[in-house]
N, C-alpha and C positions, 0 to 999 in steps of 0.2 A: 153312454157308459164309459167310452174311452176317455172322454173329457173329465168325467168324475174321477176316474183312476189317476189321470195325469194331475189333476188338481190335488188329490190326496197325496200323491207322490211328491209334488212340489211343496206342500205343507210340511210333509215329513222332513224333506231336505232342509227347509227353512228352520224347522224346529231344532234339528240336529246342529245346524250351523249356529243358531242362537245359543243352544245349550253348550256347544263346544267353546263359545267365546266367554262363557261364565267360568269362574274358578270352581273347583270341585266343591267348595264350601257353599257357593251360591246356587248350584244346580239343585233344582227341586224335582223329586220324583213325580211321575204322573199320578193323579188320583185315580181310583178305580173307575169313576165315571168317564174320565178322559181316555183311559185304556179301552173301555167299552165303546166309546165313540170311534176311536181309531179302528178297532176290530170290526165294527159294524160297517165301516167304509171299505174294508177289504173283504170282498165276498168271493170265496173260493169257487162258487158256481159261475163267476164271471170269467173264468179262464176260458179262452176260446177253444172250441173243439178243433181236432185236426181237420184239414180240408177234406172234402168228399173223396172217398175211395183211397184214403191215405192210412197206412197201417204200419205198426212197428214190426220189424223183422226179428224173430226170436231165435231162428236157427237157419243156418245154411247147410243143407244136406249134401249138395254137390253143386256143380256149376250150373245146372238147369233145374234144380228143385230147392225150394226154400219153404220155411214155415213162418206165418205171420199170426198176429192176434187180431181177430175180427169179431166184434161184438162179444168180447169176453171169451172166445173160443180159439183154440189153435187150428189154423187152416193151412194145409200143405198145398203149395202152388207148384204146378208143372208149367214151366215157361214155354209159351207158344213159339214155334218156329226155330227153336234152339235145341241142339243136341250136343252135349259136351261128353268127352270120354268118361267111361264109367270109373267110379271109385268105391261105390258102396254096394253094388249088386252082388249078393252072395253067390250067384251062379257064375260070375265072371271074374277073371283076375283084374286088377287095377290096370286100366288101359293107358297106352302112351299119351302123355300130356294131361291125363286125368287129374293128377295131383296139382299141377299148375293151374288148371281151370278152376278146380275147387278152391284153391288158395286165393285166386283172384276174386272169386265170388265172395269169399269170406271177408277179404280186405274191403270190398266195396259195399257190402250189405250188412255185415254183422253189427247189431246195435243201432242200425239206421231206420229211418222211417221212409217208406216208399209209397208211391201211388201205383195202384193197379188198374188195368183196363182189361175188360173182357172182350171176346170176339164171338158174336153169335154164329159165325160160320163154323166155329170149332166146337160148339156145345159148351156145357158148363164143366163137365168132369171127364177125365180120361178113364181108361179101362181099369185103373188101379184106385179110382175114387179121388184123385187129386184134382183140385180146381185149376182150370186152364186160364192163364192170364199173361199179359204183358206187364213188365215191371219197369217203372220209371224212377230214377234217382231224384234226389231233392233238387238237383240242378237242371232237371228236365231231360237228361240223357235216357234214352230207351235202352235199358240194361241188356235185354235180349240181343239187340242189334250190336251193341258195343262188344259183347263177348264174341260174336261172329267176326266183326270188323278187326278185332285185335288178335284173331287166330286162336281163341280159347275154345271154339266150338264150330260145328257145322250148321248150315241152314238145314232145317228139317221140316219137310211137309209130311204130315201124318197121312192124311187122306184127301182133304179138300184144300183148295187155295185159301189163304188167310189174308187179313188186312194189310200187313206189312211185308208180304212175301217178296214183292219186287225189290224193296229196299234191302231185305236180308240176303237175297240172292246176289245183289250187287255188292254188298259188304263182303260176302264170301269170295266173290270173284277178285276183288281188290286184295283181300288178305292172302289169297293163294298166289296172285301175281307178285305181291311184295314179299312173299314167303314169311309171313308173320306167324309166330306161335307154332301151332301144330303143323303148319305148311312148310316150315323150314326144313332143309335137308338134314340139319343136325338134330332134329327132334323126331318127328314121325313122317315127314314128307307127305302129310295128308292121310296116312294110314294109321288111324287110331285104334283099329281092331287088334293090333299086336299088343302084347303085354308091355307094361312100362319097364324100362331098363332098370335093373336092380343095382 
């Protein structure tokens, strides 16, 4: 199928090259049957699907919660092992470094396509009905771990150990040691429970 598409593309380029070399008086329009032949060779259904478990992000709710489109439906994901300071919980004020974490998530995820991975040790849904998952960027970066490593969130174990727990805990140790993001003295010094400075 790829060879056929490449052949058609090559023929189109050759056709345009030849037509471009003719003067405007010599250029002949394609006949309806020629247009039909070209249209038949370009089949919209031949567009390859997204790789398995890859979905478009339609909304970043905050640093640890996003929405994707999966099988034509909006699905809200709660990211496993990551807890970022609150920005949208109506019961709590915006927490220290919450806006920075939310902004970084929006920068990296808005309008992007991500790969998701589930973890049987965590179940499918959290208590709010959100799908639990790890999110990978198109370059292969594990987003959950990146946010912890850069100081945008804490490692978070809800109940049971999870697949990447060791890596996430190590990422948090390094971020704290290097005083990145929410660990810096000039931000929260690790205490995100306090309200954001106004």
